[in-house]
N, C-alpha and C positions, 0 to 999 in steps of 0.2 A: 313332370317336365317331358313332353314327347321326345324321342330319339330321332335326330335327322338321319336320313338313309346313309349320308357320307360318314357319319360317325359309326353308324353300324358296320359299314364294309372297313372303316380302319380297325375296329375292334376284331372283326374276324380275320384280318390280316396278322393282327397281333397274337392270334392263337399260336403262332408258331414261337417255340420257345428259343432262347438264345443258342441252345446247343443244336436245335433242329435248324434253326436259320443257318448256323455255320455250316452244317451238313448239307443243307440245300444249296447255298452258294458253292460249295465245293463241288457238288455234283453239276451244278449249272456251268462252272468253269471247265469241268472235264468233258462234258458232253454238249456239243452246240444245240442238239434238238431240244434239250431242255429249256433253252432260252427261248425258243418259239412257244413252248407251253407256259413259261412264266409270263410272256408277254401276252398271251391269251387270256390268262387269269387277270393280269392287270387290265386289260381292255374290258373283260367281263365286269369287274367292279367298277371301273369307269363308266360303263354303259349304264349300269344300274343305279349309279350314285350321282352322276352329273346333272341329270334333269331336276334333281331335287336338293341340290347343295344348299345349305341355309334355309330348307323349307321343312314344315311338318309334314308327315306323311298323312295323305287324305285317303279315306275309304272309297276310291274309285276303281273302276274297271280297268283303267290303264296300270295303276300301281298294283292291282292283283294280279294282272297278266305279267308284270316284271317280277314280281315275287314268286310267281307260279314257275316261270322260266328258271328263276335262280334256284328253286327248290329241286327241280328235276336234274338240273346241271350239277348241284353238289351231291345229289342222290347218285349220278353216274361217276363223278371224279372220286368220291371216297371208296369206290369198290376197286380202284386201279392199284395193284400192289406196286407199281413203278413209282408212285408218290410216296408210298411207305418206304421204298429202299432209298429215297432221296431225304429221309427225315420228317416226312410229312404224314403223320397218322392222324387222320380226322376222325376216327371212330370214338377215341375216348372224348374229345371236346364235343363232338356232335351228340353222342349219348348223354353225356353230363348235361350239356345244355337242354335237351329236350326233358330230362329228368327235373331239373331246377326250374325250368319254365312252366311245366305242368303243375309242380307243387306250389309255386309261387301264385299261379292263377287259382287253384283250389284253396289255399290258405286265405288270399284275399277275397274270394268269393264268400268264403264263411264269414270272414270279418264284417264284410258289407252286409250281410244278411242279419248278423247280430247287431250291428249298429242301426240298421233300419228298424229293426224290432224294438229296440231301446227308444228310438224317435216316435215310433208309432204309440209305445206306451206313455209318451210324454216325459221320459227320464232325462232327456236332453233337449237343447235348444230346438225351436221350431225351425230355424234356418237350415238345419241338418237334413231337412226333407229333400233338398235339391239332389236328385239322383247323380251318381258319379258317371263320367264318361266311360262307357265301355272301351273304346279305343284307347284311352289313357291308361286304364289299367291294363290293358294288353300291352302296350308299349312300355310301360314301367317294369311289367314282369320281364320283357325282353332285355331291357337295360340291366336288370339284377342278373339276370342269367349269363348275358355275355361278360360282365364284369366278374363274376365268379369262375367263368371258364378261362378268361384271359389270367386271372390270379393263379389257377391250377396249372396252367401252361407253363408259367415262370416259376411258380414257388411249390407247386404239388400240393399234397395234403399231409405233409410232415408234421408229426408232433415232436417237438425237440425235447428230447430227454438227456440231461447231462449229469455227470457224476457230481459237480458242484453247482447246483441251481441257484445258490446265493450269489455266485460270481459270474457276471456278464460281461464278457470282454468287449471293449469298444463299444459299450452300451451308448455312450454320448461322443462317438468318433467324430461326428459331424462338427461339433461345437468346439472340442479340445483343440487348442493351438498346437499342442505337441504331435497331435495325430493328423495334421493336415497333410504331411507327406505321405503318411499311410493312406489317407482318403485319395490323393492323388493316383498312387500306385493302384488302388483298388478300382479306380475309375477307368484305368487302362486295362486291368484284369477283370472283365465284365462278368465272368462267372463268380468270383469272389465278391464282387459288388452286389450281384444279384441275391447271392446267399444272405449278405448282411441286410439287404433291404427286406428280404422275406423274414429272416429271424429277428430283426430289430424292430423295423417300422410295422410289420404286418404279423407279429408274433401271435400265437393263440392267446386266448384270453386267460387260460388257465386250465387246470384240471376239473374233471367232473366232481371230485371229492370237494371241491371248493364250493359247489353248488348243488347241495344234496337234493334239493327239490327238482333239479333239472337234469338229474344224472340219467334218467331213463328216457328223456326227451331230447336227447342230442345224437349228433353223429360224431364218432371218434377219428382221429387222425391216425395215420399209419406211422408205425415206430421208424424212427431215423436216430439211433443213439450215437453220441460221440464217446465211445467207450463202451464198456460192458453193461448191459441192462437185462434185467429179468421181468417176466411178467408181461401181460397185455399193456397195451396204451390206455393211459388215464386221462390224455390230453383231449380236450375238445377240438374237433376240426376246425382248422382256420377258415375253410371254405363254408362250413356251417356258420362260424362266427360272422363272416363277412355277410352271409345270405340273412342272417337274423338281424344284423345292423341295418341293413337296407330296408328289410320289411318293417323293422320298428320305426325308422325315420319316415317311411311312407305312412304308417298308421298313426304316428304322433302328429305329422303335418295335416293329415286329414282330419283328425279329431279336433285340433287346435282351429282350423278353418271353419268347421262345420258346427262346432258346438258353441263356439263364441261369436260367430258371425263376423269373423276377421277377414274372410275373403270377400264378404260384401261391402265392408266399410273400409279397408285398408286401401290406401292410395296405390295406383299402379306404379311400377318403376318406370323411369325415363325411357328405356328401351321399349316396353310394352306401350307406354303412352303415345311415343312416336309412331309405332306400328299401327295403333288403334285409329290416331289421327290421320294416317296416310290412308287407311282404308276407308275412313268416312270423307276424305277429299278427292274420291274418285267414284264415278257411277258404277252401278252393279248392273252392268249390261249382260244380257245372254247371248250365248254363242249362236253361230249360224246352225240351222236345224241340220242334225245328222240323218240324211235321208237314207244311207245305208246301214243305219244301226239296226242289228237284229235284235237288239235288247231295249228299244225304246217303245214305252207304252203309248207314247203319243202317236207313234206311227201306226200302232195297232188300232188304236181308236179312230185315227183318220180313215183307215181302210174300212173299219166297221161303219162309220158314219156315212162313207160314200156308198158302201153296198145298201145300206138301209135308204139313203136318200135316193138311190136310182131305182131300187126295187119296190120300194113303198110309196114315197111321196111324188115322185115324177110321173105325172100323168093322172094322179089320183088326188093329190092335194097339193095346191100351189099357194104360197103364201101372197103372191102377186094378186091372185084372185080374190083373197081376203081383203087386201088393202083396197082393191077397187070397189069392193062391196061396202067397205066402211068409209070411203071419201064421201065428203059433203060436196054435192053438185050445185053450183049456183051460176045462174046466167049462162046456160048451155054448156060451153066447154071450158069455161074458166073454173077450175077446181083449185081452191085456196091451198089445198094440202098438196098440190103437184106443180103449181104454176107460180113463179116469183118474178115480180117485175120491178123491184124496189131500187135496182141498180141501173135502169134504163135511162134515167134523166141525168146522169153525170155527162160531162164533158169528155172525159177519157177515163179509161180503166186498165189497170194493171192486174193480171190475174195469172195463176200458176197452175200447172197440171204435173201430177205424179201418180204412179201406180205402182203396185206389188210392193209395199212396205212391210214391216212387221216380221222380218226374218232376224238377221243378227242386229244386236243393240247398237254396235259401232256404225254399221252403214246406214241405219234407219235414223240414228241421230245426226250423223253427218249431212244427210239431206234436209232434215228437219232444221238444222241450224242454219243452212243457207236460206231456207223459207223464211225463217223468223226474223233475219236482220232487216232493219229499216231501209237498207240499200245494200246493193253489191256492186263493187268497182271492179271492171274487168277491162282488160286491154284487147283490142281487136284492130288489127291493122295499123299498128302504131297510134291508135287513138284510145283514150280512156273513157269508157262507157259507164255511167251510173244507172244501175237498174233498180228502181224503188220496189219495195216489197209489194206483193200481190194483195189487192183488197178482197180477192176471192181466191180460194184453194179448191181445186177440183182433184179428187182422188179416184182412180180407176179401178178400185177392187183389190181383192186379195189383202185384206187387211192385216192377217195375222196367220202365220204358218206353224205346224203343218195342218191344224185344224182349229175351227172356231171354238173358244171356250173363254170362260172368264179370266183364267190365267193368261193364256196367250194373248187376249186383247188388252188386258191391263199391263202386262210386262213387255210385250213386244211392240203395241201400237202406242198406248197412252203414255206409258213411261217416257220414251224418247221424245215425244212431242212436248209433253210437260216440262222435260228438262230445257227443251229448245225455247219455248215460249210459255211461261207460267199462266195457268188459269187465274181469273179474278180471286181476290182474297176470300169472297163469300162462297166460293166453289166447293161443294161437298161431293166427294167421289161417289157416295151410295145414293145420292139424289135421283130420282126417277122424274123426268119431265113429262107431266101429263098434258098441259095445254101449251104446246109450242106455237111459236116461238116465245120463250120466256125471256122477254127484253130486260136488259139491265135497268137499274133504278135510275130515273131521270130520261129515259128513252121512251117515248110514247108510241112509235111506229117503226118498223124495222128500216125504212129508208133514212132514218136519222142516225142509225149506228154507223159509225165511220171505222170501226175497227175491223180486222181481218175476219172473214167468214169462211165456212168449209162447207161443200157440198160433196156426198160421196155415193158412189154406186158399188154395189157388192160384186165379188168375183166368184169364181167356182169354188174357192176354198171356203168361202163366206157362207156358201149354200150347203156345205156338208151336214150341217145340223138342221137344214130346213129354214135357215135365215134366223133362226131364234136369238143367237148372240148378236147378230147385226142389228136386228130391231130393237134389242135392249140397249146397246151401248151407242148406237148411232141415231136412232129414230126417237129414243126416249132418254137421250141426254143432250144438254145444251153446249158443252164445251168439249172441245178436243185440244188439250193445252190451253193456248191462249186464242184459239180459233173459235169463233161462235157458230154453232150449227143450227140453223133455222129448219132443216128439212125434216119432214114427217114420215116420208115413204122411201122406199128403196129406188125410185126413179123420179124425175122431175124435168121441169123446163124452165130455163132461166133467160129472160129478157135483158139484153145487155144494150149499152149506149150505141148509138149510130147504127141501128138496125141490125145488130148481131144477136144471135141467138145460140144457146147451148141446149141440146137435149141430151139428158142423161138417161140411158136406156138399162135396163135390168134384164140380161139375158138369161139368168138363172143357170141350170145345168142342162138346158135345151140348146144354148148357143143361138137363142132367138127371143124376140119379145112375144108376149102372150097376146091374146086377142083383145083384152081390156086395155092393155098398155098402147096397142096399135090404135084402138078407137080413140084414146085420149090425144095422141100425137097427130093424127090423121085430121081431127075435128080442129085442133090447134092451128095446124097449118091452114086449114081452109078460113078460119075466122080471125086470126092474129098475125100470122106471118105474111108480110107483104111481098109483093112480086119482085122487088128489088132487095129484099132481106137476104141476109147470108147466115146460114146455119152451120153450127159445129156439133158433129155427131159424136158422142162419147160413149163407147161400149168397153166392156173388159177384154173382150177377145178381138184380135184383128183378123176378121173374116178373111181378107183378101190374102194374107200370107198363110194361115192354116189351111184354108181350102185349097191352095195351090199345093201345099206340102202333102197333105192327105189325099189329094185327088178326090175331094169331097165338095158338096154343096150344102151350106148351112145358112141360117140367117135370111130365110125367105121372106119373112114378114118385114125385117129390117130393109131388104133390097126394094120390097114392094113400096115401103114408105119412101125411101130415096128417090126411087127411079119415077114413080108414078104420081107422087104427091109433091115432093119437094121440087123435082124437075130442074135440075141444075143449080138450085139454091143451096146445095150443100157444098161449101167451099172446102171444108176439111173434115177428115175423120181422124179421131184420137182415140188410142186403145193402149192397154198395157198387155198383161198375161205373158208376154215374151220379154225376158229381163234383159233387154238391150234397147239401143235407140237406132231406128231405121225411118228414113223419110223417102218416100216416092212421089214424084209429081207426073202428072199426066202430059204426054207429048202431044203437043198441038196437032190437031187433025180435023178433018170434016165431020160433021155431026154433032149431037148434044153430048156435053160432058157431065156426068152425074156427080162426079166428086174429083175437085182438082187435086188435092193433096192428101196422101195417106201417111199418117204419123204414128209410129209405134215408140212408146217410151214407158218400159216397165222397170227402169232402174231406180226404183225409190228405196231399196234397201234389201231385196232379196237376191239369191245367188244369180250369178251371171248366166246368160244365154249366148250361144254363138250367133254370128251374123251370117259367116260365109256359108251356111247351109242354106240360106234363102237368097243367095246372090242372084240366082237365075230368075227370080220373079219378075214378070213384065206385063201380064195381062189381067184386066179386072174391069168387069161390066162391059167387056167388048172394046175396051181401050188400052192402049200401050202406055206402060208407066216406067219410068226412069229413075233408078236409086241416086238421089241426090247426097245422101248423108247416110253414113253407118258409123256406129260406136258401140264396141270397138271395131276397128277397121276389119275387113276381111283377112288380111294377112295377120294381124294380131290375134284374131279370133281362132284361126287354125293353128298358130303357134301355142296358143293357151291350151289346146286340147291335148298336147303332149304331156301334160301334168298328169293325165290317167295312167301312164306308164310309171312316171316318177314319184308321183305323190298319192296315188290311190290309196295305199296302205296307211300312209301318215294321216290322210284327211278322214279315212273311214276305219279306223282300227276296230270299231265294234263289229265290222263285217267279219272279223277273223272268227268270232264264236260260231257263226253258221258255216262259213267257209270250211274250217277244220272238220267239222261233223260232217258235212257232204263229201269231203274226200275220204274220210274214214270209211263211211258207208260203201263208196265205190270199190274199195279193197278189202271190205271186211272179210269176204269169204275165202280170200286168198292167203290169208296168214295162217301158219307160217309157210315160208318156203325153206324146204329141207333139203334139196337136191341143188346145191350151189358149188359142188366140186369143180365143175368144168370152168366156172368163172375165175375162181381163186387159183386154180392150177395151171391156167393159160400163161405162157411165159411172155408173149408179145402184148403191145399195147393195142394193137389193131385186133389181135385175138380176144382179149378182154372185151373190147367193145362189141365185137360180133356175138360173143357169148352173153354179154349183158343185155343187148337189145333183142337177142333171140328169146332169152327167158322173160322178157317184158312181153313179147308177142305171145309166147305159150302160155303166160298168165292172163292175157286177154281171151285166148281160146278157152282156156279152162274155165274162166267166169262165165262165157257164153253157154258152155256145155253143162256145167255142173252147179254153179253157184245160184242161190235164190236171193239172198239179201242184197249182194252187189249188183246182179242183174236187174232187180227191181229198182235199185237206186238209179242206174244208168238209164233205164226207161222212163221214170219219173223225171229225171234231170232233162232228158232229152224232150219230153213233153213241155217241161217249163222253158227250156231255150227256145223251142218252136213259137211258144206263145210269147216269149219276151220280145221276139223280132217283131218290128211294126208291121200292122197289118197293111200297110200301103204297098208293100212288095208282093209279087206273085207267090202263090203257094210253094212253087218249085225253089225259089229263091229263098224263101223263108226255111224251107226244109234244108237246103245246103248250108245255109248259115249256121242253123241250129246244130246239124250234124258236125260241122267243123268246130263249133264252139264246145260242144261236148267232148269232141275228140281230143282238144287241147287239154281240157280238164282231166279226163281219164288216163292220157298218156302221162301226164304230170303225177297224178296219183300213183300210178302204177310204178314209175321210176323212183318215186320217194319211198314206196313200200319196199322196193328191191334193194335200195341203198340202206335202209334201216335194218333189213335182213342180213345184208353182208356185213354191217357193222357188227351185228350180234353174234354172227357166224364166226368172224375173225376174233372177236373177244373170247368167245367159247374155245376155240382151237388154241390160243395162247394162254389158256387157262386164267383168263382175267375176269370171267364170269362163269356161273354154274359150277362153283366150287364149295359154296357154304350152304346153300339151301334157304328155305323160308325163315324169316325172323333171324337173320344172321346177326344183325346189330344188337339186338336184345338179347341173343344168346351170348354174345361175346361180352356184353356189358354185364350180364350176370355172372360170368366166369371170372371178371376182374373186380367186380364191386365189392366184394367182401375183402379182398386184400387191400385195396386202396382206401375203402371207406369202412373200417371195422364198425360192427354193430353187436357188442357183447351183450347188450340188454334186449335185444329183439324188438327193436322199435319198428323195423319193417314188417315183421310178422304181425305185430298189433295193428298198424295201419291197415294192412290187407285184411285183417279180421274186421275191423270196424267199417271198412268200406265195402264189406262183403265181395272182396276180391275185384273190385271196379278200378282201383287205383293201378295195381299192378297191370291189369289188362289195357287200361288207357295207356300207360308207358309202352306197353309191348306193340300195341297198334300204332302209336305214335312215331315209335322208332321203325316200325315195318313200313312206314310211308317212305323212307329212305332206302328201303330194301327193294325198290321197284325194278331196277335194272336185273338184280339177281333173281326176283319172281319171273320175269320175262324170260330170262334164260333158262332157269330150271324147268319151267313149264314148257318152253319150246322144245327142249332136250327130250322130255317125257313125249310130247306129242309125236315129234319125229321118230321116236323109237317104238312107242306103243300104239300111235294113233289117237285121233281126237276123241274117240269113244272111250279112251281111259280117264278122261277128265269128268269130274262130277259137274253138275250144273253150277255150283258156287265157284269151283276151279276154273271153269270156263268163263264166267263172268269176271272173276279176278284177273284172268289172263288178258282178256280183251280190253278191260278197262286199263290195265297197265300198259299195254301197247298203245292205247289211245292217247294216254297222257304224254307220250313222246311223239307219236305220228302227228298229233294236232299242232305242237309246236313247230315241227318241221314244214308242215303242209301250209300254215297260214301265210307265210310270205309269198308263197308261190302261187295260192289260188288268187291273192290279191293282184299279183303281177299279171297272171293270165287273164283275169277278168278286166283289169285295167287296159292291157293291150287290145283286148277285144273291143272295148269302148272306144280306144283311140283309132282303130282301123274303121269302125263303122262310122265314126263321126267324120273324119277327114277324107275316107276313100268312097264310102257308100252314102254319106250324108244321111245317116239315119241315126236314131237315139239321140237327137240333140238335147232333150230333157234329161235323160239318164246319164249322158257322158258329162254333162257339166253340173248337174246337182251333186254328182260324186266330188267335185273340186270345192264346192262350197267357197267360192270366190266372193269376198266383201267388196273388192275394188270395183273400179268403173261404174260409179253411181252418178245419175243425172237426173234433172228435171227440166220442164219447158216453161218458159215465161213469156206471157203474151201481153201485148200492149194495144189497145183500141186507141188510136190517136185521134186528134181532133178532126182529121179529115175522112175518118171512118177506115182507114187502112189498118189491117192487122199485122204488127209486127211480131215476129216469133224469134226468141232466142232460146236455144237449148244450152243449158249450163252443166258442166260435168267436173267430177274430180277423179283423176286416174288411180289414186291410192288413198284408201280409208285409213285414218288414225286408228290405233288400237290402244293406246294409252292416252287417258285424259287427265286434266287436272282442273281445280277450281278456277274459272277465268277470273283472273285479278280484276279485270275491267268490271266485270259484273259484280264482283264482291265489293269493290270500292266504290261503285256508283251509289249515291243518295237515293233512297226509294221512300216515298211517302206511304203510310199505311194502307190507303185505299187507291193507290195508283194503279193503272191499267198497265200490263206488262208490255204491250204494243207501243206504249209511249217512252218506254225506256231506251236509251240509246244502246245498251248492250243486253239484250234480252235473254241470251242463251247462258246457262249456268256453268257449262263446262268448255273448255278449250283444249286443243291438242297439246300434250307434254313438250312436244317439239314444234315450235311456233312456225317453222317453214312447212311442216307438215299439216297445218290447220286448214280445213276447207276454205276458210275465208281467203287464205293466201295461195291456194292451189287451184281454186276454182277457174275455169276458162270457158270460152264459147266453142262448141263443136259444131254448131248449125246455127245459121241465121237467114231468115228470109221474110219477105213482105207479100201479103196476100192483098191486092188491090180490090176493094169492095166494087168499084165502078167499072172494072173491066174483067170480064171472066177469063180472057185469054192472056192475061200477064200473069204468069205463073210463078215467079218468085225469083228473087236474086239471092242464090245460095252460097254460103262460105262453108258449106259441109265438106267433109273429107271421107272418102270411102277407103282407100287403101294406104292411108298414111295416119 
């Protein structure tokens, strides 16, 4: 049974014996400074325990970092003699724990090897071949070791030798009626009660002479005679008895489970069953992508794929060119692989648009759940509106983050959509659609299918692998959840009712359409699109905003198509890529209007992007545009950016790994600081500050003049900081921003270095460190081991001989891990006395590695604070780094999609629906679970099609969805630009 961390911390606190606890409390009562120390210890254990109370430890980087910090703090605390004067001597418990822990792991390792060998020879049941969980073995060894140490803290390793062993006074004191008063008295006298518990309840199992076969394989207890006794102890150690009991229970339990199949056939307990049921009753969604994770393999793969795509494929191989060459051309411009008119004969049509999904599972499912509902009821201006589900779903690219792969498409895209609207019963996930559209049984042509359909264009993230995954999962599969996908290529043209069209363009990584794509759409405009028709252009990137932001011109072919071919028939441009909602409408003026409305809605599931950065956009195609709606509002967007200061480290704790290494490189050449007398000897506070910052400046000058590693680190960091600044700024501004950014990091690293050195110097001067030398814990344990754990038969020597000296060496270096502060202090003193040349290469490596262990912990919060503050200043004051500053926050809230309605008059009604807060906890929807379903029933005909609903009903997207923008585009009047209910600053 794995050990919860809260239990572990409780056991560690219980290392204090009753005698020591009494001394500790007395010390705390006499000196108020110890209360603060005790409060710090309690806060320390609470910090490491509270996030995991009631949970099993999982092998993650977050848990590893907590245990890492706990280790180095314990290593620092146990060296302080002040704690020993308070009755807290951690050396015995710590060394005993490490010895028992390593012995337990080695013993169980040998057991599992033997057991697996017996299984391999066929001597035990085949079900025993299931390998044990390594983490479970490690945790059980930790539990055994902690239990033995707690017992030793309270009872010691005493072998109770008495003159009259046949008489055991008060052996049944708990049950005898006449002894109840004695029991109560003993309860009040904790020391006597403790002795009775140790001697009666946990007495040694007997003497070694009682077990002749084991006499040479046991550890003996130390002598504690009540009277006169002669000769060495013959009693088996109670610590050894307790350890052997626990090990025997583990082995017996393991053998019974594996050799009989009991673990595979025995029913679960009620508690385990409820836990398993609870896990099955909630979806397994992925978290938002950690963009600042220095240890994420997906991000490294994304960078590699992007480099390959840009350097190899762009300009040399284009999937769009291959699609054009494989398309079947019939009747001039009508290419049936690209042109779809099966919706054009309907009286009216509802359809939806979303983009940039496939990030966090919660946010993607929240949007998909709204899209899947047969209808959505929202309140607007005191009126209740019912918006039916769209017969058509348009997705504007970036289907999975951070890179396209089988895993990201299936887990981040298909999984949420299948939960929202299940695919048909005959759907097979591995099926490849060769001849699309693969119409369902009973449907002879596409126009007869009345279920929801889906058309998708790729985004830049979908192109990172050359569009390979997109082609496989979109163009060669027929179902995205319950949405039917007829499309065969990455771009398409849809003819909708009432002379409306949708052109879905594939911009690739060029931010423009290729020649073959331009040829198809231009010919279609000439032959199919009427003079009074209206066209909606759907692209992944919003050229109007990005070109304005980057001072760039892109999408020349798209502009040529809109301005010279459509000639005012483009009523609306829709795009994603930016993960917010913004709508701009053209201000009425003289001259032709190429595009009436510009709409960006990339809130389909990815992290949030700011809106206030684009608040000054106003010009496009020579016309003036006015922002009619923004979500989130400009004020909210600016306020959200503050999270980079407050939450950067919480949201991007993986960034610590790289950040701590960078800071250590910056000050590597400056360790150690030997001349600190002027700081410590100054009397005034202002004098301390002057001396401190003077030393920081001198360290900086020394680094510039003498160091190699640190100077190279500063130069490299300066180059990276300069490159990191967006290229839209002038070179001079980029250089200034980069220098200020690096200066903040360098100053922080130097200050942290000097603080660490001052702490070491103070401890050395007060003889708290540099007093014992290397391997001090192991040497101390060796000096007391024979006294407290007698070994008259030479068991330790035999083990050392059989393991060729590896076992004591492992014990030695395992204990040395807790001598890190002493190693730093001793080596630092030697360097300051004899110079760095006095160290061997191995000694220098050990010293700098030991310093790094502590410096890394101190630097990680600071590097995150400095970098987060840099992002906040840039995004709110300079309006740069809009992508970097908001991807760091990984905000799953503020999600939306746009629902369109072509009414019977031919006008286009536009509703943008949004949810401000995305639920994080889901449960099985009782309406979905309770609704009767036929075996072959279509999911879009179910009243409640989504499997999961929010655990808190008032947080469910169906109850929190609202309209953030509403307008109408008149098809008959190009100058009637919309009636907007959108909000910009509220």
